[in-house]
N, C-alpha and C positions, 0 to 999 in steps of 0.2 A: 336576136337581142335576148339576153338572159338577165331579167330584172330581179328575180326573186332572191331574197336574203339567205346567206348560208350555203349557196350552191358550190360544189367542188368541181374538180377539173373534168369529170366525165361530161358535164354540160357544155364545156367549151368544145369538145370533140363533136358533140351533136350538132353545134352551130356550124361547124366547118364541113358542110356537105359538098362544097366544090373542091376541085383538086388544087386550085390556087390558094394556099393558106396564107393569112396575113402574118407579117413579120414586123419586128420593131428593132430599130438600131439603138444600142444604149451602152453605157458603161455600168457594169453590175458587179457587185462583190461575189467572191467565189465560195463564200459560206453563209449560212443564214444564222439568225439569232432567235433565242426563245424569249427574249424581252428586250425592250429598248435600251441600247447602251447609253450610259450617262457619264461615264468616266471621261473627263476632258482630254486627258492625255491619250487614252486609247482612241477617242474620236478623231484626234488630230493625226495620229499615225494612220488610221483607217482612211481618212480623207486624202493623205498624201499618196497612199498606196492605190486607191481607186482612180484618182486623177491621172496617174501614170500608166494605168492598165490600158491595154489595147481596147478598141471598140469591138462589140460583138452584135451580131445579128440573130436574134432568136424568134422563133415562131411564137405567136401569141400564147399558145397554151404552155410553152416552155417558161416564157416570162412570167405568166400569171402563177404557175406552180411555185416558181422560186420566190416571188415576192409576196403572194397572198397566203401561201401555205407553209413556206420554209422560213419566212421572216428575213429575206435577203435585202440588203440595202442597195439603192441604185441612184443613179442620177438621170434626170430628165434632159440632160444636154450631153454633148460630146466636148471633150477637152483636146487642146492642141499639142499635148505632150510636154509642155513646159513644166518645170519643177516650181512648186509654191516658193521654195527658197529663192528661186530666180525672179519671180514676178512680185511676191509679197501679197498678192490678192488672188482669191479664187476666180473672180471675174475676168481677170487678165489672162487666165488659162483657157477660158471659154472660147469654143469655136462654133458650135451650131446647136440649136434647140431641136429635140426630136419628140419630147413630150412636155406638156405643162400640166400643173396640178393646183387644186385648191384644197386646203386642209380645213376640216370642220372638227373642232375640239370640244366635246361635251355639249353637242348641239341638240336642241329640242326637236329639230326636223329630221325625219328618218331619212336614210339613204334613197329609198325608193321615191319619196316625195321630192327630194332634192333633184334627183334625176328629171322628174317631171318639170320642175321649175326651169331647169337649164333647157330642157327640150322646148318649153314654151317660149324661151328667149332666143331659140334657133341655134343652140349649141349643144347638140346631143352628145353626152359623155361616152367615152370609149370604155372605161373601166372605173369601178368604184370598189374599194375594199375597206374593211374595218381595220384600224391601226391598233397598235399595242395597248393604247389607253382606252379602247373601247370596253364599256361595261364597268368602268371604275366609279362612275356616277350613276345612281338609279334614275332610270327614265331618260337619260341622255346618251346620245351616240357620238362616237369618235371615229371618223373615217376620211378617206381621201378620194377625191374625184380627179380622173385623169383624162386628158385628150391627146391623141397623137397629133403631131405637127406636120405640116408640109415642109419637107427638107429644102431649105433656102440658104445657101451660103452667103447671100448678100444681105440677108436680114441681120439687124444689129441686136446687141444685148438690150439696148434701151427699148427697142421696138417690142421685143418679147416681154420685157419687164412691164411695159404698158399693157400688153395683152393679158398677163397674169393678173395685174391689179384690177383690170376691167372685169374679169371673170370672178375674182374674189369678192368684189364690191356689188355684184348682182343680187347678193342677199346680205343681211346684216351679220351673218355668222362666219363668214370666211376669216380665218386666222391671219391677222395683219403680219405676224412674225414669219410667215411662210410664203413669202412672195418673191424670193430671190431666184432668179433664172438658174443659178448654179448651186442651188440648194441640194444636199444629200437627202433623199427620201428613205425612210425606214419602211420595212415591209410589215406583214402581219402573219397570223396563224389560223385565221378563221375561214379562209377562202374569200371569195369575192361576192359582192352584193349585186352587181350588175356588170354586164359585158356585152358590147355590141360591135362586132367586127366590121360592120358596114358604117360606123360612125364617120361623118366627114372629117378630113384632115383640117386642122386649124391653120390659118394664115397669120403672119406676124402683125398684121393690122387687122383687127376685127371690124366688120362693117354689117 
């Protein structure tokens, strides 16, 4: 476990002492950003491109570097290859969840304290990193908490949606606008706050 704020990739390598390194299956952009994209037309084109990209399997340290240091956008789900013009809705392109997350925007609770809250509730996070908006409000933090999911092709969109809402509602600070299973997540540039390669995989129904 790597809980200290601001740590960079060398710490990830230090935690991977065994030969079997952890991996994550995802759909991720091929380039990073230096700030959060806001142009609606650009975001629409990026969404279409990423939905139709092939799935990739990355070692944890590769994923963490791309997302938390290079500002690379990614999805916490896999898509089935259908075009948005064909289905009209992002959720109809959804195939399987591989990660779920909770967003905290301008939150008075620090990332390390939030990890402790979730650990107390029995849901130890896999990864926490500052988002692009972190540091824009004095004394408040903006960050994302992620969990890896148990790969389950039988789990439904609705089941994972309920799981995300449950995790978000465990504190009063979870962003209600960021609870979509098929949401595109933006990366960051500050590295990660917390990483635990032994964090248990989440199931589609929390218990």
